[in-house]
N, C-alpha and C positions, 0 to 999 in steps of 0.2 A: 627360426622364430626369434624375434627380438622383443624382449619384455622390458618395460621401463616402468618402475614404480617411483614416483617422486614423493618424498616426504617433505619437500619444501612447501610451505603453506602460505596462504594469505595471512594477514593479521588475524589474531583471534577475534572472533565475533561474539558479541553479547546478544543473546536472544531474548526478545519479548515481543508481544504482539504489535507494539507501536513502533518498533525499530528505533527505540531510544533507550538510554540507560535507565534502569529501574532498580528497585531494591531487591527484587527477585529475578536475577538474570542467570543464564546458563552460558558458560563459555565453551566454544568449540573452535576447531580449526578445520579448514577445507583441505581435503587430500585428493590427489589425482593418481589414478592407476591407468596406464595406457599400454596396450599391446599393439604391435605393428607386424603386418604380414611380410614375409621375405619375398613374396611375389610382387614384381613391379608391373604396373599397368602402363603401357606405352602406346601413345596414339598421337599422330601428327607432331612427332618430335617432342611431345610433352610426357613427363613421367608423373605417375601418381601411385599412392600406396593405400592399401586397405588398413584401417585401424579401428580399434575399439577403445573408447575412453570413458572412464567413470569418474565423476567429481562428486564428492560426498562429504558430509560433516563427520568429524570424529570428536567424541566427547571423552572426558575422563571417566565417566560412568559407563561401565560395560553393558549395563542394562539398556541404556539409551543407544549404544552402538548396535546392540542386537536388534532394536527396533528399526534403526536405519537400514541395516542389512536385510531385514525381512521385507522391506519395500523394494529391494533390488533383486534379491535371489528368489524370484517368484517361480522359477522352474526347478527349484530344488538344488541349485549349485551349492557346493560346500563353502565357497568363499567368493569374494568379489574378483580376485585374480582369475579364478576359473570361469566366472561369468564373462569376462572380457576375452579370455583365451578361447572359449568355445566358439565365439563368433569368428575369430581368426582361423580356427581349425575348420570351421564350416566353409569359409572362403577357399582355403587351401584344397579341401576335398573337391569343391566345385571346379577349381582350375584343373586339378589332376584328372578328373573324370570327364571333362569336356574338351574338345578340340576347338579352342577359341583363337581366332586370328587377332582380335582386338579385345582383350580382357578389360573389363571396367572395374575400377576400384570400388569397394564397398565401404560403408561408414556406419558405425554405431556409436552414438553419444548419449550418455546418461548423466543427468545432473539432478542431484537430490538437494532439496532445500527445506528448511523449517519455515512453514508458512504461518504458524501460530504457536505460541507457547504461553502457558500459564502454569502455576504450581500444580494444577490438577490434570491439565490436558496438554497434549502436544499434537500438532497436525503436520504431517510430513508429506511432501510432494515429490514424486519421481517424474521428471520430464525426460522422455527418451525419443530420440530421432534415429531412424534406421533406414539405410538405403542398401538394398541387396539386388540391384538390377531393376529393370522395369521403367515405366514412364516417370516415376517420381518416388521419393522416399515416403516413409510413413512416420508419423509422430503420435505420441499419446502422453497424457498426464494421468498418473494414478495418485489418488489422494487417500491417505490413511489417518485415522484419528485414534489416539491411544490414551488410555488412562495411565497417569504417572504414579498412582499409588500401587497398582499391581502389574503395571506394564502389559496390559492386555489391549487388543484391538477392540474398538467399540463399533457395534452395528448401529444402524440408524434407530432401531427400536430401543436403544439405550436412552434416546432423547424423546422419541415420539412413540406414544402408546400404540400397540398393534391395533387395538379396536378404534383408534382415531386416525389410522393411516389413510383411509379413504378420504376423510375430510381434509387432512393435511395435503394429500395429493391434489385435491381440487384447488386449494389455495396456491400451491406451486404452479398448477396449470394456468391460473389467472395471471400470475407473475410472468410466466413464459409467454403467454399470448400478448401481454402488454409489451414485453421486450421485443417480440417479433412483429409488432404492429398488426395483430390479428384481432378480429372481433370475437365475441364470446361464442359465435356460431360458425366461424370459419372452419372448413374441413382441414384436418391434418393429414389427409391421405395423399394428396398430390405432391406436396413439397417436402414431406418428412417421412421418415422410415419407421414411425411408430406402428407396432403391430395392430392391424385392423383399424388404423387411424386413431387409436386411443392413446392419449398422453400417458406417459409413464415416467416415473422418477429414474434418474440414472443411479446405478449401484455405486457410482463413483461420487462419494459425498465428502465434504469437509466442514470444518467449523471456522467461522470468522468471528471477530469480536462483536459483530452485529447480527449474525444469523447463521442458518444452515445453507451451505453452498452445494450445488449440484453441477458437475462438469460432464459434458458430453463430448467425447473425442470425435475426430473425423470419421465419417462413415457410420457413426452410431445412430444419428437421427437425421443427418443431412449428407448430401454428396460431398466428396473430398474438397471440391472447389469452394464450398460454403464454409469450410473451416470448423472451428469449435463453437460450442455454446455453453455459457455459464450463467446460472441464475442463483440468486441468494434469497432465501425465504427469511424475512426478519423474525427474530425471536418474539418481538412485540405482537406479531400477528398470529402466533401459534402457541402462546404461553398456556392456553387452556387445553391444548392437545398433548402437552408434554408429560412424560413420566415424572415421578417425584425425584428420581435420580437425575433426570435431565434438567429439571428446574434447579436442582442444587448445583449441577455443573455450571449452568448459565449464571446463576446468582454469584457464584464464586468467581467466574470469569469476568463478569461486569465489575465486581468489587475490585478485582485485580487491576483492570484497566483504569478505573477511577483513581486508583492509588498511584498510578504512574505520573 
């Protein structure tokens, strides 16, 4: 097993939602951890190796680092090195347990980015691609929204009242239908995977400076070949459906961007 952890980083990044320098910025560095399998895949005189790579931001604040790691270690791994190593170990077990004439190299690549920052909120995106045999690899993006006062993950009902969720979902469906060039009465059963053909919000949501974003990964509502789907519900269209806490988050967020 060859383990390589590189502490060499890109330039320090300053984070804010507009990707420009502001008075309230957070500095971080990008770190890379990479594990490489000792098993070499050889085919038609070409050599390849299985590897797992994780690229993620590292802050001076340990609380922020814990949030970043929580978006990566979703299967309960103790640390990022183990997360990468487990994939390599899985490949090694596969090779040892199967008689393969032409082993194929596997790949796992995880990159974590800060998609939005304000003094009250941070939105972290984990984009992962994995190939472990088969016709094609699989990719997904998981988005997490955190409160920076108490460093807790926020559910959607932190922003939208539970008793207004049905109305909110209808607004989101209208935006979805418009993006997909569908009429108000077009069926969702034939071309989409919504249960019983009924539109549903993705559990995978994030916050932008303009609204609430929902991201559907491959296979979630469409065939793999159709790719991903992302919609944004503008704050301006749902302000009457928001919780008081959500309104405060949005007000502070908008004030922050106006100050940049």
